[in-house]
Backbone as JSON Lines, residues from 0, in Angstrom:
{"i":0,"aa":"X","n":[81.8,21.43,6.2],"ca":[81.84,19.85,6.52],"c":[82.77,19.69,5.49]}
{"i":1,"aa":"X","n":[83.95,18.68,6.12],"ca":[84.56,18.18,5.06],"c":[84.11,17.09,4.01]}
{"i":2,"aa":"X","n":[84.49,16.82,2.9],"ca":[83.96,16.05,1.69],"c":[84.39,14.39,2.45]}
{"i":3,"aa":"X","n":[85.06,14.38,2.76],"ca":[85.28,12.77,3.43],"c":[84.07,12.66,4.59]}
{"i":4,"aa":"X","n":[83.68,13.43,5.02],"ca":[81.97,13.51,5.72],"c":[81.33,13.26,4.92]}
{"i":5,"aa":"X","n":[80.99,14.19,3.69],"ca":[80.14,14.11,2.94],"c":[79.67,12.94,2.23]}
{"i":6,"aa":"X","n":[81.16,12.34,1.94],"ca":[81.29,10.63,1.15],"c":[80.59,10.13,2.22]}
{"i":7,"aa":"X","n":[80.74,10.16,3.42],"ca":[80.31,9.04,4.61],"c":[79.06,8.74,4.98]}
{"i":8,"aa":"X","n":[78.55,10.06,4.68],"ca":[77.04,10.24,4.9],"c":[76.39,9.68,3.81]}
{"i":9,"aa":"X","n":[76.95,9.72,2.24],"ca":[76.36,9.42,1.29],"c":[76.41,7.62,1.03]}
{"i":10,"aa":"X","n":[77.7,7.26,1.79],"ca":[77.82,5.74,2.13],"c":[76.6,5.4,2.9]}
{"i":11,"aa":"X","n":[76.43,5.8,3.85],"ca":[75.36,5.19,5.05],"c":[74.02,5.58,4.39]}
{"i":12,"aa":"X","n":[73.58,6.54,3.86],"ca":[72.34,6.53,3.29],"c":[72.23,6.12,2.14]}
{"i":13,"aa":"X","n":[73.51,5.54,1.38],"ca":[73.19,4.0,0.2],"c":[72.93,2.89,1.16]}
{"i":14,"aa":"X","n":[73.55,2.53,2.17],"ca":[73.76,1.21,2.55],"c":[72.26,1.06,3.4]}
{"i":15,"aa":"X","n":[71.29,2.41,3.9],"ca":[70.4,1.59,4.75],"c":[69.34,1.7,3.59]}
{"i":16,"aa":"X","n":[69.36,2.36,2.0],"ca":[68.73,1.97,1.3],"c":[68.88,0.66,0.64]}
{"i":17,"aa":"X","n":[69.71,0.43,0.5],"ca":[69.87,-1.18,-0.12],"c":[69.82,-2.15,0.62]}
{"i":18,"aa":"X","n":[69.87,-2.02,2.03],"ca":[69.65,-2.9,3.1],"c":[67.81,-2.83,2.99]}
{"i":19,"aa":"X","n":[66.99,-1.45,3.12],"ca":[65.27,-1.63,3.04],"c":[65.12,-2.1,1.84]}
{"i":20,"aa":"X","n":[65.61,-2.31,0.77],"ca":[65.1,-2.72,-0.57],"c":[65.47,-3.98,-0.44]}
{"i":21,"aa":"X","n":[66.66,-4.64,0.05],"ca":[66.71,-6.23,0.14],"c":[65.75,-6.49,1.09]}
{"i":22,"aa":"X","n":[65.51,-5.73,2.18],"ca":[64.38,-6.37,3.24],"c":[63.15,-6.55,2.26]}
{"i":23,"aa":"X","n":[62.6,-5.83,1.65],"ca":[61.44,-5.75,1.16],"c":[61.62,-6.88,0.23]}
{"i":24,"aa":"X","n":[62.39,-6.82,-0.77],"ca":[62.56,-8.28,-1.7],"c":[62.63,-9.71,-0.92]}
{"i":25,"aa":"X","n":[63.15,-9.47,-0.05],"ca":[63.28,-10.76,0.62],"c":[61.98,-10.83,1.68]}
{"i":26,"aa":"X","n":[61.11,-10.14,2.34],"ca":[59.86,-10.16,2.76],"c":[58.82,-10.61,1.66]}
{"i":27,"aa":"X","n":[59.07,-10.02,0.6],"ca":[57.88,-10.52,-0.42],"c":[58.23,-11.25,-1.52]}
{"i":28,"aa":"X","n":[59.51,-12.1,-1.47],"ca":[59.78,-13.13,-1.98],"c":[59.64,-12.74,-3.59]}
{"i":29,"aa":"X","n":[60.43,-11.45,-3.94],"ca":[59.93,-11.19,-5.13],"c":[61.02,-11.04,-6.21]}
{"i":30,"aa":"X","n":[60.77,-12.07,-7.36],"ca":[61.77,-12.32,-8.31],"c":[61.33,-12.33,-9.41]}
{"i":31,"aa":"X","n":[61.77,-11.33,-10.61],"ca":[61.88,-11.06,-12.14],"c":[61.92,-12.46,-12.34]}
{"i":32,"aa":"X","n":[61.35,-12.89,-13.81],"ca":[61.7,-14.29,-14.75],"c":[62.54,-13.71,-15.59]}
{"i":33,"aa":"X","n":[64.04,-13.98,-15.67],"ca":[64.95,-13.58,-16.76],"c":[64.8,-14.86,-17.26]}
{"i":34,"aa":"X","n":[65.12,-14.8,-18.55],"ca":[65.68,-16.01,-19.36],"c":[66.9,-15.9,-20.01]}
{"i":35,"aa":"X","n":[68.03,-16.53,-19.05],"ca":[69.73,-16.32,-19.5],"c":[69.98,-17.09,-20.8]}
{"i":36,"aa":"X","n":[70.83,-16.59,-21.46],"ca":[71.37,-17.47,-22.61],"c":[71.9,-18.72,-21.77]}
{"i":37,"aa":"X","n":[72.18,-19.68,-23.1],"ca":[72.58,-20.6,-22.76],"c":[74.01,-20.63,-22.53]}
{"i":38,"aa":"X","n":[74.3,-21.55,-21.34],"ca":[75.75,-21.53,-21.19],"c":[76.66,-20.64,-20.14]}
{"i":39,"aa":"X","n":[75.6,-19.63,-19.66],"ca":[75.81,-18.69,-18.26],"c":[76.33,-19.52,-17.24]}
{"i":40,"aa":"X","n":[77.35,-19.06,-16.59],"ca":[77.85,-19.87,-15.37],"c":[76.47,-19.71,-14.28]}
{"i":41,"aa":"X","n":[76.5,-20.31,-13.18],"ca":[75.4,-20.31,-12.57],"c":[75.78,-19.11,-11.4]}
{"i":42,"aa":"X","n":[76.92,-18.8,-11.09],"ca":[77.08,-17.27,-10.17],"c":[76.91,-16.02,-11.02]}
{"i":43,"aa":"X","n":[77.06,-16.4,-12.13],"ca":[76.88,-14.96,-13.28],"c":[75.27,-15.04,-13.01]}
{"i":44,"aa":"X","n":[74.87,-16.13,-13.14],"ca":[73.34,-15.81,-13.24],"c":[72.45,-15.58,-12.27]}
{"i":45,"aa":"X","n":[73.19,-16.18,-11.15],"ca":[72.75,-15.74,-9.48],"c":[72.96,-13.58,-9.47]}
{"i":46,"aa":"X","n":[73.65,-13.17,-9.79],"ca":[74.24,-11.92,-9.37],"c":[73.48,-11.19,-10.42]}
{"i":47,"aa":"X","n":[72.86,-11.78,-11.47],"ca":[72.16,-10.8,-12.2],"c":[70.87,-10.96,-11.92]}
{"i":48,"aa":"X","n":[70.47,-11.92,-11.67],"ca":[68.75,-12.34,-10.88],"c":[68.89,-11.17,-9.93]}
{"i":49,"aa":"X","n":[69.96,-11.27,-8.45],"ca":[69.91,-10.5,-7.63],"c":[70.1,-8.7,-8.03]}
{"i":50,"aa":"X","n":[70.75,-8.3,-8.82],"ca":[70.69,-6.98,-9.32],"c":[68.84,-6.87,-10.0]}
{"i":51,"aa":"X","n":[68.32,-7.62,-10.84],"ca":[67.28,-7.61,-11.61],"c":[66.32,-7.22,-10.35]}
{"i":52,"aa":"X","n":[66.19,-7.96,-9.43],"ca":[65.17,-7.79,-8.62],"c":[64.92,-6.38,-7.92]}
{"i":53,"aa":"X","n":[66.2,-5.79,-7.85],"ca":[65.87,-4.55,-7.31],"c":[65.15,-3.52,-8.78]}
{"i":54,"aa":"X","n":[65.15,-3.67,-9.49],"ca":[65.22,-2.57,-10.61],"c":[64.15,-2.88,-11.62]}
{"i":55,"aa":"X","n":[64.06,-3.85,-11.99],"ca":[63.47,-4.55,-12.85],"c":[61.7,-5.41,-12.6]}
{"i":56,"aa":"X","n":[61.03,-5.47,-14.31],"ca":[59.9,-6.2,-13.78],"c":[59.16,-6.46,-14.96]}
{"i":57,"aa":"X","n":[58.61,-7.73,-14.93],"ca":[57.89,-7.91,-15.83],"c":[56.47,-8.11,-16.21]}
{"i":58,"aa":"X","n":[55.81,-8.1,-15.12],"ca":[54.6,-8.06,-15.06],"c":[53.63,-6.65,-14.44]}
{"i":59,"aa":"X","n":[52.61,-6.47,-14.1],"ca":[51.94,-5.46,-13.69],"c":[52.21,-5.39,-12.28]}
{"i":60,"aa":"X","n":[51.74,-6.64,-11.3],"ca":[52.09,-6.62,-9.91],"c":[53.81,-6.41,-9.46]}
{"i":61,"aa":"X","n":[54.6,-6.74,-10.65],"ca":[56.25,-6.51,-10.04],"c":[56.0,-5.19,-10.65]}
{"i":62,"aa":"X","n":[55.25,-4.72,-11.39],"ca":[55.51,-2.78,-11.59],"c":[55.37,-1.85,-10.07]}
{"i":63,"aa":"X","n":[53.72,-2.43,-9.99],"ca":[53.6,-1.69,-8.65],"c":[54.72,-2.31,-7.56]}
{"i":64,"aa":"X","n":[55.11,-3.23,-7.25],"ca":[56.38,-3.48,-6.14],"c":[57.62,-3.1,-6.56]}
{"i":65,"aa":"X","n":[57.94,-2.86,-7.47],"ca":[59.01,-1.76,-7.9],"c":[59.29,-0.73,-7.5]}
{"i":66,"aa":"X","n":[57.98,0.18,-7.85],"ca":[57.69,1.41,-7.6],"c":[57.34,1.94,-6.3]}
{"i":67,"aa":"X","n":[56.69,0.93,-5.57],"ca":[56.37,1.2,-4.12],"c":[57.78,1.08,-3.42]}
{"i":68,"aa":"X","n":[58.21,0.09,-3.67],"ca":[59.82,0.06,-2.72],"c":[61.01,0.91,-3.22]}
{"i":69,"aa":"X","n":[60.67,1.75,-4.16],"ca":[61.55,2.56,-4.89],"c":[60.81,3.98,-4.06]}
{"i":70,"aa":"X","n":[59.71,3.91,-4.13],"ca":[59.39,5.1,-3.53],"c":[59.23,5.29,-2.06]}
{"i":71,"aa":"X","n":[59.47,4.02,-1.44],"ca":[59.65,4.24,-0.14],"c":[60.86,4.05,0.94]}
{"i":72,"aa":"X","n":[62.28,3.84,-0.11],"ca":[63.38,4.14,0.21],"c":[63.76,5.43,-0.52]}
{"i":73,"aa":"X","n":[62.98,6.04,-1.31],"ca":[63.22,7.53,-1.61],"c":[63.04,8.49,-0.78]}
{"i":74,"aa":"X","n":[62.33,7.95,0.36],"ca":[61.88,9.02,1.65],"c":[63.16,9.19,2.52]}
{"i":75,"aa":"X","n":[64.25,8.13,2.54],"ca":[65.33,8.6,3.42],"c":[65.75,9.26,3.29]}
{"i":76,"aa":"X","n":[66.47,9.56,2.15],"ca":[67.52,10.94,2.16],"c":[66.18,12.08,1.66]}
{"i":77,"aa":"X","n":[64.87,12.13,1.9],"ca":[64.37,13.17,1.67],"c":[63.97,13.91,3.17]}
{"i":78,"aa":"X","n":[63.77,12.94,4.05],"ca":[63.56,13.3,5.18],"c":[65.03,13.23,5.75]}
{"i":79,"aa":"X","n":[66.19,12.54,5.24],"ca":[67.45,13.11,6.01],"c":[68.12,14.56,5.62]}
{"i":80,"aa":"X","n":[67.65,14.7,4.63],"ca":[68.61,16.22,3.84],"c":[67.4,17.47,3.98]}
{"i":81,"aa":"X","n":[66.33,17.15,3.41],"ca":[65.69,18.22,3.25],"c":[65.73,19.46,2.39]}
{"i":82,"aa":"X","n":[66.34,18.72,1.25],"ca":[67.33,19.79,0.65],"c":[66.54,18.69,-1.0]}
{"i":83,"aa":"X","n":[65.85,19.48,-1.89],"ca":[65.62,18.42,-3.02],"c":[66.81,18.17,-3.85]}
{"i":84,"aa":"X","n":[68.02,19.29,-3.94],"ca":[69.16,18.64,-4.9],"c":[69.41,17.51,-4.15]}
{"i":85,"aa":"X","n":[70.21,17.37,-2.69],"ca":[70.79,16.62,-2.21],"c":[69.9,15.53,-2.09]}
{"i":86,"aa":"X","n":[68.31,15.36,-2.62],"ca":[67.61,14.04,-2.1],"c":[67.74,13.5,-3.51]}
{"i":87,"aa":"X","n":[66.99,14.17,-4.52],"ca":[67.41,13.66,-5.93],"c":[68.21,13.03,-6.42]}
{"i":88,"aa":"X","n":[69.63,13.68,-6.0],"ca":[70.93,13.08,-6.25],"c":[71.51,12.1,-5.55]}
{"i":89,"aa":"X","n":[70.53,11.84,-4.26],"ca":[71.26,10.78,-3.33],"c":[70.73,9.44,-4.01]}
{"i":90,"aa":"X","n":[69.18,9.83,-4.69],"ca":[68.48,8.48,-4.79],"c":[68.52,8.24,-6.26]}
{"i":91,"aa":"X","n":[68.99,9.24,-6.87],"ca":[69.54,8.87,-8.66],"c":[70.76,7.81,-8.65]}
{"i":92,"aa":"X","n":[71.63,8.35,-7.43],"ca":[72.97,7.4,-7.35],"c":[72.5,6.1,-7.02]}
{"i":93,"aa":"X","n":[71.7,5.82,-5.85],"ca":[71.53,4.69,-5.55],"c":[70.53,3.88,-6.76]}
{"i":94,"aa":"X","n":[69.72,4.6,-7.39],"ca":[69.27,3.87,-8.26],"c":[70.31,3.41,-9.65]}
{"i":95,"aa":"X","n":[70.93,4.47,-9.97],"ca":[71.35,4.29,-10.98],"c":[72.99,3.12,-10.6]}
{"i":96,"aa":"X","n":[73.36,3.42,-9.93],"ca":[74.36,2.36,-9.06],"c":[74.13,0.98,-9.47]}
{"i":97,"aa":"X","n":[72.88,0.69,-9.26],"ca":[72.24,-0.97,-8.98],"c":[71.93,-0.9,-10.89]}
{"i":98,"aa":"X","n":[71.45,-0.15,-11.57],"ca":[70.82,-0.39,-12.86],"c":[72.45,-0.36,-13.82]}
{"i":99,"aa":"X","n":[73.36,0.38,-13.5],"ca":[74.87,-0.02,-14.22],"c":[75.28,-1.23,-14.17]}
{"i":100,"aa":"X","n":[75.09,-1.75,-12.99],"ca":[75.88,-3.03,-13.0],"c":[75.09,-4.14,-13.41]}
{"i":101,"aa":"X","n":[73.79,-4.08,-13.3],"ca":[72.88,-5.1,-14.03],"c":[72.97,-4.67,-15.37]}
{"i":102,"aa":"X","n":[72.84,-3.41,-16.21],"ca":[73.13,-4.02,-17.32],"c":[74.58,-4.24,-18.07]}
{"i":103,"aa":"X","n":[75.41,-4.19,-17.28],"ca":[76.75,-4.39,-17.43],"c":[76.87,-6.05,-17.42]}
{"i":104,"aa":"X","n":[76.39,-6.5,-16.37],"ca":[76.79,-8.06,-16.45],"c":[75.55,-8.38,-17.62]}
{"i":105,"aa":"X","n":[74.5,-7.66,-17.42],"ca":[73.78,-8.72,-18.79],"c":[74.3,-8.77,-20.23]}
{"i":106,"aa":"X","n":[74.48,-7.15,-20.33],"ca":[75.45,-7.59,-21.55],"c":[76.64,-8.4,-21.86]}
{"i":107,"aa":"X","n":[77.1,-8.23,-20.74],"ca":[78.62,-9.1,-20.94],"c":[78.3,-10.42,-21.01]}
{"i":108,"aa":"X","n":[76.94,-11.05,-19.88],"ca":[77.37,-12.49,-19.68],"c":[75.81,-13.03,-20.61]}
{"i":109,"aa":"X","n":[74.8,-12.53,-20.98],"ca":[73.74,-12.69,-21.53],"c":[73.0,-11.61,-22.54]}
{"i":110,"aa":"X","n":[74.35,-11.88,-23.48],"ca":[73.92,-10.69,-24.37],"c":[72.48,-11.09,-25.34]}
{"i":111,"aa":"X","n":[72.36,-12.15,-25.68],"ca":[71.21,-12.78,-26.55],"c":[69.98,-11.95,-25.58]}
{"i":112,"aa":"X","n":[69.81,-12.25,-24.44],"ca":[68.74,-11.59,-23.29],"c":[68.46,-10.35,-23.65]}
{"i":113,"aa":"X","n":[69.82,-9.63,-23.53],"ca":[69.71,-8.29,-23.8],"c":[69.52,-7.24,-24.41]}
{"i":114,"aa":"X","n":[69.93,-7.78,-25.93],"ca":[70.11,-7.18,-26.91],"c":[68.53,-7.53,-27.08]}
{"i":115,"aa":"X","n":[67.96,-8.15,-26.82],"ca":[66.4,-8.44,-26.92],"c":[65.46,-7.88,-26.3]}
{"i":116,"aa":"X","n":[65.78,-7.36,-24.96],"ca":[64.99,-6.89,-24.11],"c":[65.25,-5.78,-23.63]}
{"i":117,"aa":"X","n":[66.53,-5.34,-24.37],"ca":[67.24,-3.81,-23.92],"c":[65.99,-2.54,-23.9]}
{"i":118,"aa":"X","n":[65.32,-2.56,-24.62],"ca":[64.52,-1.18,-25.02],"c":[63.29,-1.33,-23.87]}
{"i":119,"aa":"X","n":[62.79,-2.39,-23.99],"ca":[62.03,-2.52,-22.68],"c":[62.46,-2.48,-21.7]}
{"i":120,"aa":"X","n":[63.55,-3.0,-21.03],"ca":[63.9,-2.84,-19.74],"c":[64.7,-1.47,-19.78]}
{"i":121,"aa":"X","n":[65.03,-0.54,-20.71],"ca":[65.96,0.27,-20.52],"c":[64.72,2.14,-20.27]}
{"i":122,"aa":"X","n":[63.59,1.27,-21.26],"ca":[62.41,2.32,-21.22],"c":[62.18,2.32,-19.76]}
{"i":123,"aa":"X","n":[61.49,1.36,-19.09],"ca":[61.17,0.88,-17.77],"c":[62.13,1.46,-16.9]}
{"i":124,"aa":"X","n":[63.14,1.66,-17.07],"ca":[64.14,2.25,-16.4],"c":[64.4,3.62,-16.28]}
{"i":125,"aa":"X","n":[64.26,4.52,-17.32],"ca":[64.29,5.73,-17.34],"c":[62.93,6.37,-16.87]}
{"i":126,"aa":"X","n":[61.85,5.45,-16.89],"ca":[60.33,6.28,-16.39],"c":[60.64,6.07,-14.84]}
{"i":127,"aa":"X","n":[61.47,4.76,-14.56],"ca":[61.26,5.15,-12.9],"c":[62.26,5.64,-12.61]}
{"i":128,"aa":"X","n":[63.48,6.11,-13.2],"ca":[64.16,7.01,-12.3],"c":[63.57,8.51,-12.63]}
{"i":129,"aa":"X","n":[62.73,8.73,-13.71],"ca":[62.13,9.93,-13.55],"c":[60.84,10.13,-12.11]}
{"i":130,"aa":"X","n":[60.32,8.94,-12.24],"ca":[59.2,8.49,-11.14],"c":[60.15,9.27,-9.76]}
{"i":131,"aa":"X","n":[61.36,8.58,-9.39],"ca":[62.0,9.05,-8.29],"c":[62.53,10.11,-8.14]}
{"i":132,"aa":"X","n":[62.96,11.02,-9.28],"ca":[63.21,12.33,-9.14],"c":[62.44,13.28,-9.12]}
{"i":133,"aa":"X","n":[61.0,12.72,-9.34],"ca":[59.47,13.57,-9.06],"c":[59.41,13.86,-7.91]}
{"i":134,"aa":"X","n":[59.52,12.27,-7.42],"ca":[59.24,12.18,-5.75],"c":[59.9,13.13,-5.32]}
{"i":135,"aa":"X","n":[61.09,12.89,-5.22],"ca":[62.22,13.39,-4.39],"c":[62.37,14.89,-4.71]}
{"i":136,"aa":"X","n":[62.0,15.41,-5.46],"ca":[62.04,17.05,-5.84],"c":[60.46,17.54,-4.98]}
{"i":137,"aa":"X","n":[59.53,16.71,-5.48],"ca":[58.22,17.16,-4.78],"c":[58.0,17.02,-3.48]}
{"i":138,"aa":"X","n":[58.5,15.72,-2.63],"ca":[58.08,15.78,-1.69],"c":[59.49,16.52,-0.45]}
{"i":139,"aa":"X","n":[60.44,16.65,-1.19],"ca":[61.68,17.7,-0.3],"c":[61.24,19.1,-0.15]}
{"i":140,"aa":"X","n":[60.52,19.58,-1.42],"ca":[60.04,21.06,-1.48],"c":[58.49,21.22,-0.84]}
{"i":141,"aa":"X","n":[57.99,19.94,-0.3],"ca":[56.76,20.06,0.41],"c":[57.24,20.11,1.93]}
{"i":142,"aa":"X","n":[58.16,19.18,2.31],"ca":[58.6,18.72,3.43],"c":[59.4,20.19,4.17]}
{"i":143,"aa":"X","n":[60.02,20.88,3.09],"ca":[60.84,22.38,3.54],"c":[59.9,23.46,3.67]}
{"i":144,"aa":"X","n":[58.94,23.59,2.94],"ca":[57.8,24.51,3.22],"c":[56.77,24.45,4.72]}
{"i":145,"aa":"X","n":[56.93,23.22,4.7],"ca":[56.27,22.56,6.44],"c":[57.17,23.1,7.55]}
{"i":146,"aa":"X","n":[58.63,22.42,7.29],"ca":[59.51,23.21,8.3],"c":[59.68,24.3,8.73]}
{"i":147,"aa":"X","n":[59.46,25.3,7.22],"ca":[59.89,26.6,7.4],"c":[58.56,27.23,8.06]}
{"i":148,"aa":"X","n":[57.55,26.75,7.56],"ca":[56.3,27.41,8.41],"c":[56.14,27.38,10.24]}
{"i":149,"aa":"X","n":[56.91,26.34,10.19],"ca":[56.66,26.19,11.73],"c":[58.04,27.08,12.2]}
{"i":150,"aa":"X","n":[59.47,27.37,11.38],"ca":[60.25,28.05,11.71],"c":[59.91,29.51,12.08]}
{"i":151,"aa":"X","n":[59.2,30.17,11.31],"ca":[58.54,31.17,11.34],"c":[58.04,31.89,12.73]}
{"i":152,"aa":"X","n":[57.07,31.19,13.36],"ca":[56.38,31.56,14.39],"c":[57.6,31.87,15.82]}
{"i":153,"aa":"X","n":[58.81,30.31,15.58],"ca":[59.76,30.21,16.29],"c":[60.76,31.7,16.16]}
{"i":154,"aa":"X","n":[60.84,32.18,14.95],"ca":[61.74,33.27,14.99],"c":[61.12,34.5,15.63]}
{"i":155,"aa":"X","n":[59.88,34.5,15.23],"ca":[59.07,35.24,15.91],"c":[59.09,35.49,17.16]}
{"i":156,"aa":"X","n":[59.23,34.67,17.58],"ca":[58.95,34.48,19.46],"c":[60.48,34.74,19.85]}
{"i":157,"aa":"X","n":[61.41,34.08,19.25],"ca":[62.8,34.63,19.5],"c":[63.33,36.1,19.52]}
{"i":158,"aa":"X","n":[62.41,36.58,18.57],"ca":[62.83,38.0,18.22],"c":[62.3,39.33,18.94]}
{"i":159,"aa":"X","n":[60.86,38.44,19.74],"ca":[59.86,39.09,20.6],"c":[60.83,39.03,21.77]}
{"i":160,"aa":"X","n":[61.65,37.89,22.22],"ca":[62.18,38.04,23.57],"c":[63.7,38.6,23.65]}
{"i":161,"aa":"X","n":[63.97,38.86,22.02],"ca":[65.58,39.93,22.08],"c":[65.11,41.25,22.69]}
{"i":162,"aa":"X","n":[63.71,41.7,22.31],"ca":[63.61,42.91,22.38],"c":[62.94,43.43,23.94]}
{"i":163,"aa":"X","n":[62.75,41.95,24.31],"ca":[62.04,42.02,25.88],"c":[63.66,42.16,26.77]}
{"i":164,"aa":"X","n":[64.46,41.75,26.2],"ca":[65.83,41.81,27.23],"c":[66.79,42.8,26.78]}
{"i":165,"aa":"X","n":[66.11,43.98,25.97],"ca":[67.07,44.58,25.3],"c":[67.23,45.77,26.49]}
{"i":166,"aa":"X","n":[68.18,46.35,26.66],"ca":[68.74,47.73,27.58],"c":[69.02,48.93,27.3]}
{"i":167,"aa":"X","n":[68.79,49.95,27.78],"ca":[69.32,51.35,26.58],"c":[69.86,52.4,28.16]}
{"i":168,"aa":"X","n":[70.98,52.33,28.14],"ca":[71.66,53.05,28.82],"c":[71.09,54.56,29.22]}
{"i":169,"aa":"X","n":[70.61,55.02,30.67],"ca":[69.88,56.1,30.57],"c":[70.88,57.55,30.58]}
{"i":170,"aa":"X","n":[72.05,57.17,30.74],"ca":[72.67,58.21,30.83],"c":[73.53,58.69,29.57]}
{"i":171,"aa":"X","n":[74.04,57.67,28.46],"ca":[74.23,57.78,26.99],"c":[73.67,57.36,26.04]}
{"i":172,"aa":"X","n":[72.73,56.67,26.17],"ca":[71.4,55.81,25.08],"c":[72.19,54.78,24.4]}
{"i":173,"aa":"X","n":[73.48,54.26,25.04],"ca":[73.8,53.15,24.37],"c":[72.74,51.64,24.91]}
{"i":174,"aa":"X","n":[72.67,51.13,23.58],"ca":[71.67,49.71,23.57],"c":[72.25,48.55,23.43]}
{"i":175,"aa":"X","n":[71.88,47.8,24.75],"ca":[72.64,46.48,24.73],"c":[71.48,45.23,24.56]}
{"i":176,"aa":"X","n":[71.83,44.12,24.19],"ca":[70.76,43.37,23.61],"c":[70.93,42.65,25.24]}
{"i":177,"aa":"X","n":[71.2,42.8,26.36],"ca":[71.03,42.09,27.62],"c":[70.49,43.03,28.71]}
{"i":178,"aa":"X","n":[70.89,42.42,29.72],"ca":[70.87,43.51,30.98],"c":[71.99,43.48,31.76]}
{"i":179,"aa":"X","n":[73.22,44.47,31.5],"ca":[74.27,44.53,32.17],"c":[74.36,45.17,33.07]}
{"i":180,"aa":"X","n":[75.47,45.14,33.88],"ca":[75.62,45.89,35.17],"c":[76.01,47.37,35.15]}
{"i":181,"aa":"X","n":[76.47,47.19,34.14],"ca":[77.76,48.76,33.65],"c":[77.76,48.73,32.32]}
{"i":182,"aa":"X","n":[77.04,50.26,32.23],"ca":[77.67,50.68,30.59],"c":[78.93,50.9,30.16]}
{"i":183,"aa":"X","n":[79.47,49.61,28.82],"ca":[80.51,49.75,28.81],"c":[81.14,51.23,28.08]}
{"i":184,"aa":"X","n":[79.89,51.92,27.56],"ca":[80.58,53.39,27.03],"c":[80.7,54.61,28.32]}
{"i":185,"aa":"X","n":[80.28,54.54,29.15],"ca":[80.37,55.72,29.92],"c":[80.28,55.05,31.22]}
{"i":186,"aa":"X","n":[80.32,53.88,31.76],"ca":[81.0,53.07,32.87],"c":[79.87,53.64,34.4]}
{"i":187,"aa":"X","n":[78.5,53.98,33.18],"ca":[77.17,54.24,34.45],"c":[76.84,52.68,35.07]}
{"i":188,"aa":"X","n":[76.44,53.14,36.33],"ca":[75.74,51.76,36.99],"c":[74.46,51.28,36.6]}
{"i":189,"aa":"X","n":[74.01,50.27,35.75],"ca":[72.68,50.33,35.54],"c":[71.8,49.37,35.98]}
{"i":190,"aa":"X","n":[72.31,49.31,37.44],"ca":[72.02,48.23,38.53],"c":[70.74,49.27,39.16]}
{"i":191,"aa":"X","n":[71.13,50.26,39.4],"ca":[70.61,51.27,40.12],"c":[69.66,52.15,39.15]}
{"i":192,"aa":"X","n":[68.33,51.88,39.89],"ca":[67.07,52.31,39.18],"c":[66.61,53.51,39.42]}
{"i":193,"aa":"X","n":[66.31,54.36,38.73],"ca":[66.16,55.84,38.79],"c":[65.13,56.06,39.77]}
{"i":194,"aa":"X","n":[64.92,57.05,40.77],"ca":[63.91,57.61,41.52],"c":[64.27,56.16,42.72]}
{"i":195,"aa":"X","n":[64.72,55.73,42.71],"ca":[65.36,54.99,44.33],"c":[66.53,55.39,45.38]}
């Protein structure tokens, strides 16, 4: 697979995750209460508020909501990749992308609020990141074991089918994984049965 294809797949998964996050936040009308510095432009305030709704919380109900929505959107790469490395890296990419811009805007445009609340929000961000990684790894491994246990009987069935269609030349002993008409080794006609 080309690097460009991998990049496109990651963008599509990120877009789907972002869409689901936005949908959950919109449906629940979730909004964290931030106290911005005086004099911040309304546009910047809206951008920071928009980003904060995805990752920050200030109450226990907000904590549960944020953890539940991130758990839900973390399932998208888990089921999409069935590989824990790809799943947790994709989930962390989406999570830290939003956090990066939130913290960047907060530190630049609302420095007082950022400095007074940084430790609280940063600890919560790290804990949520650890939760997302843990969920991604655990569920990916469980899903992989389930799919592997389903594949084993299928591969055993394929092996028995392969053995049932194998043929051996009665003249030279060459083995085939099919039913050829003529032995390529000694040119014996294999369609003629012995004793007929």
